[in-house]
C-alpha positions as CSV (number, residue, x, y, z in Angstrom):
1,M,79.5,-15.4,-60.5
2,D,77.3,-16.1,-63.4
3,F,77.3,-19.4,-65.2
4,I,77.5,-17.5,-68.5
5,P,78.4,-13.8,-68.0
6,L,76.3,-12.4,-70.9
7,R,76.3,-8.9,-69.6
8,R,80.1,-8.6,-69.9
9,Q,80.0,-10.2,-73.4
10,F,77.4,-7.7,-74.8
11,Q,78.8,-4.8,-72.9
12,S,82.2,-5.5,-74.6
13,I,80.7,-4.8,-78.0
14,Q,78.0,-2.3,-76.9
15,T,79.3,0.5,-78.9
16,E,79.2,-1.6,-82.1
17,I,75.8,-2.8,-81.2
18,M,74.4,0.7,-80.7
19,Q,75.9,1.7,-84.0
20,Q,74.2,-1.2,-85.8
21,I,70.9,-0.4,-84.1
22,S,71.2,3.2,-85.0
23,E,71.7,2.3,-88.7
24,V,68.7,0.0,-88.6
25,I,66.5,2.7,-87.2
26,E,67.7,5.3,-89.7
27,S,67.0,2.9,-92.6
28,G,63.4,2.4,-91.6
29,T,63.7,-1.3,-92.7
30,F,63.2,-3.8,-90.0
31,I,62.3,-7.2,-91.5
32,L,64.4,-9.0,-94.2
33,G,66.5,-5.9,-95.0
34,P,70.2,-5.2,-95.9
35,K,71.5,-6.3,-92.5
36,V,70.0,-9.7,-92.9
37,L,71.4,-10.1,-96.4
38,E,74.8,-9.0,-95.1
39,L,74.7,-11.5,-92.2
40,E,73.6,-14.3,-94.5
41,Q,76.4,-13.6,-96.9
42,A,79.0,-13.5,-94.1
43,V,77.7,-16.7,-92.5
44,A,77.8,-18.4,-95.9
45,A,81.3,-17.4,-96.4
46,R,82.4,-18.4,-93.0
47,T,80.9,-21.8,-93.2
48,E,82.3,-22.4,-96.8
49,C,78.7,-22.7,-98.1
50,T,77.1,-20.9,-101.1
51,E,73.9,-20.2,-99.1
52,A,72.8,-19.1,-95.7
53,V,69.1,-18.5,-94.9
54,S,68.3,-16.7,-91.6
55,V,65.2,-17.7,-89.7
56,A,63.5,-16.8,-86.3
57,N,65.4,-19.4,-84.1
58,G,67.4,-22.6,-84.2
59,T,64.4,-24.8,-83.8
60,D,62.8,-23.3,-86.8
61,A,66.0,-23.7,-88.8
62,L,65.7,-27.5,-88.2
63,V,61.9,-27.6,-88.9
64,L,62.1,-25.6,-92.1
65,T,65.0,-27.6,-93.3
66,L,63.4,-30.9,-92.8
67,D,60.2,-29.6,-94.4
68,A,62.1,-28.3,-97.4
69,L,63.8,-31.7,-97.8
70,G,60.3,-33.2,-98.2
71,I,60.5,-35.1,-94.9
72,G,57.1,-35.8,-93.3
73,P,54.6,-38.3,-92.1
74,G,55.6,-41.9,-92.5
75,D,59.3,-41.0,-92.6
76,E,62.0,-41.7,-90.0
77,V,65.0,-39.6,-89.0
78,I,67.8,-41.0,-87.1
79,T,69.4,-38.8,-84.3
80,T,70.9,-38.8,-80.9
81,P,68.9,-39.3,-77.7
82,F,71.5,-37.1,-75.9
83,T,70.8,-33.6,-76.9
84,F,68.5,-30.7,-76.3
85,F,64.8,-31.6,-76.9
86,A,64.6,-29.3,-80.1
87,T,66.5,-31.8,-82.2
88,A,63.9,-34.5,-82.0
89,E,61.0,-32.1,-81.6
90,A,61.8,-30.7,-85.0
91,I,61.6,-34.2,-86.5
92,S,58.2,-34.7,-84.8
93,R,57.0,-31.2,-85.9
94,V,57.1,-32.2,-89.6
95,G,55.3,-35.4,-88.8
96,A,58.2,-37.8,-89.1
97,R,59.4,-40.2,-86.4
98,P,62.7,-39.7,-84.5
99,V,64.8,-42.9,-84.3
100,F,67.5,-42.8,-81.8
101,A,71.0,-44.3,-81.9
102,D,73.4,-44.4,-79.0
103,I,76.3,-42.1,-78.6
104,D,80.1,-42.2,-78.6
105,P,81.3,-42.4,-75.0
106,L,84.3,-40.1,-75.9
107,T,82.5,-37.2,-77.5
108,C,78.9,-37.7,-76.4
109,N,78.0,-37.4,-80.1
110,L,76.1,-39.7,-82.3
111,D,78.2,-42.9,-82.8
112,P,78.4,-43.7,-86.5
113,G,78.8,-47.3,-85.7
114,N,75.3,-47.4,-84.2
115,I,73.4,-45.7,-87.1
116,E,73.3,-48.4,-89.9
117,A,71.4,-50.9,-87.7
118,R,68.6,-48.3,-87.2
119,I,68.1,-47.6,-91.0
120,T,64.8,-49.0,-92.4
121,S,63.0,-48.5,-95.7
122,R,61.4,-45.4,-94.1
123,T,64.5,-43.7,-93.1
124,K,65.1,-40.4,-94.9
125,A,67.8,-38.5,-93.0
126,I,70.3,-38.5,-90.2
127,V,70.5,-35.5,-87.9
128,P,73.9,-35.6,-86.0
129,V,74.4,-32.9,-83.3
130,H,77.7,-31.2,-82.7
131,L,77.1,-31.4,-78.9
132,F,78.6,-28.8,-76.5
133,G,80.6,-27.3,-79.4
134,Q,82.5,-30.5,-80.5
135,P,81.8,-31.8,-84.0
136,A,80.3,-35.1,-84.6
137,D,82.2,-37.8,-86.6
138,M,81.1,-36.4,-89.9
139,G,83.4,-38.4,-92.2
140,P,81.8,-41.8,-91.4
141,I,78.3,-40.3,-91.1
142,M,78.5,-38.7,-94.7
143,E,80.0,-42.0,-96.1
144,L,77.1,-44.0,-94.7
145,A,74.5,-41.3,-95.8
146,Q,75.8,-41.4,-99.4
147,R,75.9,-45.1,-99.6
148,R,72.3,-45.4,-98.3
149,G,70.8,-42.4,-100.1
150,L,70.0,-40.3,-96.9
151,F,70.0,-36.7,-96.3
152,V,72.3,-35.3,-93.5
153,V,71.2,-32.2,-91.5
154,E,73.8,-31.0,-89.1
155,D,72.4,-29.7,-85.8
156,A,75.2,-27.2,-85.3
157,C,73.3,-24.9,-82.8
158,Q,75.9,-25.2,-80.2
159,A,79.0,-25.2,-82.5
160,F,79.6,-22.0,-84.5
161,G,83.2,-21.9,-85.5
162,A,83.9,-25.5,-84.8
163,E,85.7,-27.6,-87.5
164,Y,86.0,-31.3,-88.5
165,G,88.8,-32.5,-90.8
166,G,89.8,-28.9,-91.4
167,K,86.3,-27.9,-92.6
168,P,83.8,-25.8,-90.7
169,V,80.7,-27.4,-89.3
170,G,77.8,-26.3,-91.4
171,S,79.6,-27.3,-94.7
172,W,79.5,-31.2,-94.2
173,G,75.8,-32.1,-94.6
174,H,73.2,-31.4,-97.1
175,A,72.3,-28.6,-94.7
176,A,73.1,-27.3,-91.2
177,C,71.2,-25.4,-88.6
178,F,72.6,-22.9,-86.2
179,S,71.0,-21.1,-83.2
180,F,71.7,-17.5,-82.2
181,F,70.1,-17.8,-78.8
182,P,72.0,-15.4,-76.4
183,T,74.0,-18.1,-74.6
184,K,75.3,-19.6,-77.8
185,N,78.9,-18.9,-78.8
186,L,77.5,-16.5,-81.5
187,G,74.3,-15.1,-80.0
188,T,72.1,-12.1,-80.1
189,L,69.9,-10.3,-77.7
190,G,67.0,-12.6,-78.3
191,D,66.2,-15.5,-80.6
192,G,67.6,-16.2,-84.1
193,G,68.8,-18.9,-86.3
194,V,70.3,-19.7,-89.7
195,V,70.4,-22.6,-92.2
196,T,73.6,-23.1,-94.3
197,T,73.8,-25.2,-97.5
198,S,75.4,-25.3,-100.9
199,D,72.1,-26.5,-102.4
200,R,70.6,-23.5,-104.1
201,Q,67.2,-25.1,-104.6
202,L,67.0,-26.2,-101.0
203,A,67.9,-22.6,-99.9
204,R,65.2,-21.2,-102.2
205,T,62.6,-23.5,-100.6
206,I,63.6,-22.4,-97.1
207,R,63.4,-18.8,-98.1
208,L,59.9,-19.5,-99.4
209,L,58.9,-21.3,-96.3
210,R,60.1,-18.7,-93.8
211,H,57.9,-16.1,-95.4
212,H,54.4,-17.7,-95.5
213,G,55.3,-19.7,-98.6
214,S,55.5,-16.4,-100.6
215,T,57.9,-14.7,-102.9
216,R,55.5,-12.0,-104.0
217,K,53.3,-10.1,-101.5
218,Y,49.9,-11.7,-101.1
219,F,50.6,-14.6,-103.4
220,H,51.4,-18.0,-101.8
221,S,52.7,-21.0,-103.6
222,R,52.6,-23.3,-100.6
223,I,51.8,-23.5,-96.9
224,G,54.7,-21.9,-95.0
225,Y,55.8,-20.3,-91.7
226,N,56.4,-17.0,-90.2
227,S,60.2,-17.4,-89.3
228,R,62.2,-14.3,-90.2
229,L,65.3,-12.8,-88.5
230,D,64.8,-9.2,-87.5
231,E,67.2,-6.5,-88.9
232,L,68.1,-5.5,-85.3
233,H,69.3,-9.0,-84.5
234,A,71.2,-9.3,-87.8
235,G,73.0,-6.1,-86.9
236,I,73.9,-7.4,-83.4
237,L,75.2,-10.6,-85.0
238,L,77.2,-8.8,-87.4
239,A,78.9,-6.9,-84.6
240,A,79.5,-10.2,-82.7
241,L,80.7,-12.1,-85.8
242,T,83.8,-10.0,-86.0
243,H,84.8,-11.2,-82.5
244,I,83.8,-14.9,-82.7
245,D,87.3,-16.3,-83.5
246,D,88.8,-14.5,-80.5
247,W,85.9,-15.5,-78.2
248,N,86.3,-19.2,-79.3
249,A,90.0,-19.1,-78.8
250,E,89.5,-17.8,-75.2
251,R,87.0,-20.7,-74.6
252,R,89.6,-23.1,-75.7
253,R,92.3,-21.5,-73.5
254,L,90.1,-21.7,-70.4
255,A,89.1,-25.2,-71.2
256,E,92.7,-26.2,-71.3
257,R,93.3,-24.5,-68.0
258,Y,90.5,-26.6,-66.5
259,R,92.0,-29.7,-68.0
260,E,95.5,-28.8,-66.5
261,R,94.3,-27.8,-63.1
262,L,91.8,-30.7,-62.6
263,R,93.9,-33.5,-64.0
264,D,94.7,-34.8,-60.5
265,H,91.3,-34.6,-59.0
266,P,90.4,-38.0,-57.7
267,W,86.7,-37.8,-58.5
268,I,86.9,-36.1,-62.0
269,E,87.4,-37.4,-65.6
270,I,87.7,-35.1,-68.5
271,A,87.5,-36.8,-71.9
272,P,90.0,-35.8,-74.6
273,V,88.7,-34.0,-77.7
274,G,87.9,-36.4,-80.5
275,A,90.4,-36.7,-83.3
276,N,90.4,-34.4,-86.3
277,R,88.2,-31.9,-84.5
278,T,88.3,-28.2,-83.4
279,H,86.1,-27.9,-80.2
280,V,84.6,-24.5,-79.4
281,Y,83.3,-25.4,-75.8
282,H,79.9,-24.0,-75.9
283,L,79.9,-26.0,-72.6
284,F,82.8,-27.6,-70.6
285,N,81.8,-30.8,-69.0
286,I,83.5,-32.9,-66.4
287,R,82.5,-36.5,-65.7
288,S,82.1,-38.0,-62.3
289,D,80.4,-40.8,-60.4
290,R,80.1,-38.4,-57.5
291,R,78.4,-35.6,-59.4
292,A,76.0,-34.8,-56.5
293,D,78.8,-34.4,-54.1
294,L,80.6,-32.0,-56.5
295,Q,77.3,-30.0,-57.1
296,E,76.8,-29.7,-53.4
297,A,80.4,-28.4,-53.0
298,L,79.9,-25.9,-55.8
299,D,76.6,-24.7,-54.3
300,R,78.3,-24.0,-50.9
301,A,80.9,-21.9,-52.7
302,N,78.2,-20.1,-54.7
303,V,79.5,-21.5,-57.9
304,P,76.9,-22.1,-60.6
305,A,77.0,-25.4,-62.5
306,G,74.6,-27.2,-64.8
307,V,73.5,-30.7,-65.9
308,Y,73.1,-31.2,-69.6
309,Y,71.1,-33.3,-70.0
310,P,69.5,-35.0,-66.9
311,L,67.1,-37.2,-69.0
312,P,67.8,-38.6,-72.4
313,L,65.2,-38.0,-75.1
314,H,64.2,-41.6,-75.4
315,L,62.9,-41.6,-71.7
316,Q,61.0,-38.3,-72.0
317,E,57.3,-38.4,-71.4
318,A,56.8,-36.7,-74.8
319,Y,58.3,-39.8,-76.5
320,A,56.6,-42.5,-74.5
321,D,54.9,-43.7,-77.7
322,L,58.2,-44.7,-79.1
323,G,58.2,-47.5,-76.6
324,C,61.9,-47.0,-75.4
325,R,63.0,-48.3,-72.1
326,I,65.8,-47.8,-69.6
327,G,68.8,-49.7,-70.9
328,D,68.1,-49.1,-74.6
329,F,70.8,-46.5,-75.0
330,P,73.2,-47.2,-72.2
331,V,75.9,-44.7,-73.1
332,A,73.4,-41.8,-73.2
333,E,71.9,-42.8,-70.0
334,A,75.2,-43.0,-68.2
335,M,76.3,-39.5,-69.5
336,S,73.0,-38.1,-68.2
337,E,74.0,-39.3,-64.7
338,R,77.7,-38.3,-64.8
339,L,78.2,-35.1,-66.7
340,L,78.5,-31.7,-65.0
341,A,78.9,-28.4,-66.8
342,L,81.3,-25.9,-65.3
343,P,81.2,-22.1,-65.9
344,L,83.0,-21.3,-69.2
345,S,82.8,-18.3,-71.3
346,P,85.2,-15.9,-73.1
347,F,84.4,-13.5,-70.3
348,L,85.0,-15.8,-67.4
349,L,87.8,-14.4,-65.2
350,E,90.7,-16.6,-64.2
351,I,90.0,-15.6,-60.5
352,E,86.5,-17.0,-61.0
353,Q,87.8,-20.1,-62.7
354,D,90.1,-20.5,-59.8
355,A,87.2,-20.4,-57.4
356,V,85.4,-23.1,-59.3
357,I,88.6,-25.4,-59.2
358,R,89.1,-24.7,-55.5
359,A,85.5,-25.7,-54.7
360,L,85.8,-28.9,-56.7
361,Y,89.0,-29.9,-54.7
362,D,87.4,-28.9,-51.5
363,A,84.6,-31.5,-52.2
364,A,87.4,-34.2,-52.1
365,G,89.4,-32.7,-49.4
366,G,92.4,-32.0,-51.6
367,E,94.3,-29.1,-53.0
368,P,94.4,-27.8,-56.6
369,S,97.6,-28.8,-58.4
């Protein structure tokens, strides 16, 4: 059993992918061509934004967006300590300082109630993360940002297709960043990313930055980056995009099946979905004070599982200069010790899911309900 059966996923649309690849080869245009434009228009429409700018990966999406917003040395950006490293890394890459605020114990997302106390005269933006496919609490975050004059950049890298308050993630902040890494809900056969926004000037700046600060060949108006999405990846993503709703629906169905079958497990807790949200389950996590015992039982049954994330960002060696200590963000630290991600994918078979459930009950000496 694979933790994420990517071969099944891409094999399911292989004919469509090969058609897209054939069209790219036939066109002779491989960088920033018609497939990229078509994908950007489709993503903008899907996220209810006026603009989408594709880039080389999700990390670059964050870096270029922060750069385009004028965030740099001397500035501070508030974000969560419980996320993949790239979120804070992007802040550091533009020369700004990440400032962490603790998370909501229900959703594991940035807790709006912990943000305001972290704001200083140097704060320029908030970067909430829609962790594991569940939207952050964007209503209060946007209200706070508007009141304090701050930018909001959604890190939506794990949440394509999720919604908050009936609106898609990607449409709430001043901009949002998505990853098309193969394991993401919407992924390609390699790296890719996109920025969504309804700020046309911001989009123009990101387009400038992604292409060496140039809009005319060999003429450069500012220092930029080389961060472009290839036509081949754009074609693959166009093929996948037609299936994303069905894939996300299957993720939700299997997640509910886990909830139902594991509800009586004596060692396991499963948090409910936060209010006003549509979760797309990039990852499905259980919570347990006996995580090591559960992992051992899964290993014995040859069932893969994962820990996301074993060390919060404020305790990473790379951020030792921030001076954070154990106990500074207790909710994030507790989640790093309790969460365990189970196999979940639109292409996970029920018989495989049953094997996961059975192994978890075996650990506690019980039987599946």
